[in-house]
C-alpha positions, 0 to 999 in steps of 0.5 A: 567441512572439518576433518573426521575425528575433529571432536574431542573425546570430552565433546563427543561424550557430552553430545552422546550423553545429551543424545540419550537424555533429550526428548527433543527431536530437533536437538537429537537431529542436530546432535546426530549431525555433529556426530556423523560429521565427526565420523567423516560423513559429507553434508549430502550423506548426512542429509540422506541418512537423517532425511532432512534438508541439505541446508539444515545440515550445512547450517548446524555443522557450521553454527552448532557448538559441541561445547555449548549445547544451548547453541543447538536450540532455537526460539521455535522450541519455546512454542511461541515463535511466530506461531499462533496459540489457541489463545491468540486465535481466540483473541483474533476471532474476538477482535475481528468482530469488533470495530477498530474504534472500540479499541481506540483506533481511528481507522474504519476497518481491519486489515490482516497487517493491522490485526497482526500488529495489534495482536502482536502488541497484546500477546507478544506473538509476532505473526505476519499479515499473511499468517493471520490471513491464513488463520482467517481463511481456515475459520471460514472468513473472506475478504469481500467487496460490497457492491457499488456501481455508477453505470445506472447514472451514466450517459453513454453518449456523453461518455463516448463523445468525451472519450473521443475528444480526450483521445484527440487532446492526448494525441496532440500533447504527444505531437507537441508536448511543449505546447500542450500539457494535460493534467487530471485534477481532483480533490480527496480526503484521507482519514485516520479512520479509513472507511473501506467497503472491503472488510473481513467477515464470516462467509455468507454475512456482510458487515455494515460499515458506518460512514463516520470518518470526520475525525483526523482528516487530511484534505488534498487537492491537486493534479497528475500530468498525463505525459510523465505522471508528475503529481502536484498536490496541496494540503487544504483545510477544505475545498471551495471555489477560492481554494480551487482558484488559489491552487490553480495559481500554484499549478500555473506557477509550477508549470511556468517555473519549469518553462523558465528553467528551459531557458525561456523568458517569463514575459513570454510564458502567456504567449509562447508557454504551454497550454494547460488543459485540466480534466476535472469533475463537475463540483459546483465550485469548479464551475462558479461563474466568478471563478471561471471569469478570474481563470480566463482573465488571470490564468489564460494558459489554463483551460478547464475540460469537465468530465461527463457526470458520474465518470470518475473512471476517466480521471487518471488522478483517481488511481493516485487517490486509490493507490495512496488509500490502499497504501495507508490502509494497512498502517497505524497512525498515532497522529494526523501529522504522521498521516500528512507527512506520509501523504506528502512523501507519497503524493509529492515526493514520488514514493508512491508506486502506481500501476497505471494500467490497473482498473479502479474496481467498482467504479467502471473501467479505466479507459484513458490510463496511458 
């Protein structure tokens, strides 16, 4: 802290002149901080006297330049610094009632982060998604989930039998991890036009969301290993039995390469390598007779174990898709290649952080989540 009387006479007179002529409470406070410091007051004494924060006093004592009055101003005085104007709020209310496609975007719903990005480009006012959320809450908007459940279609007896058998496999894989690997398998699509049932709307009134999402779609097929949550995902043009078989070959090669790296011989993989138990749903091409025969003949290490009908909550990879879609839902993409590049980082390069114990909302409870 400078010693008392550190201000030159000319500096003090300049500050006193600005103090008399200024109408800005912020500027007056900062001038007084410098003058009181010149009188030998401590930061705490100045803070108590002016009824302002200690950090505020410390900041302006260091950064305030008595030779440059402009140094005592900041961007907030312009009235447009991270602050929503009436025009901004009006445009926000107009925008949220429009579908993103009307404004040239290929996603299906507005999030507060997307609204902040869009309105920032239009108005030049750079707010955060949280600030936009608070504005919407004040305007009586709420972020609602539509009702959706599969419980009426599920067979509880089959689900319980599946759960018990799967728990047995999981326990066996823990006892002999080198002999048994459990992989959860599925296919999913990621679109530039993300369709989410959760959307911003006026309280008491739910919006209808159309199902058009064919434009700009990336299809993914792959699995997640139960033991270490390793993901192996492939980008595909579309899902069918041949593509399914080709990806199983790649998964088999991946597991084989790991096994060889552990100083095993490739020729011994079929007899001594780990059995690969794949948990998957009942899609018709998963059960195609000729494909099952090819798997049995050419991929003997792989065994398929099918989920009970309408039971995606038992498939661990659903959390991967759910978390990835949740992540990309708040981002703007200019092209399909941008989306695929990000998905590759999230799904294959380990950049997606997943809370494995969480539940998949509206699809039943996660029972086997490890």
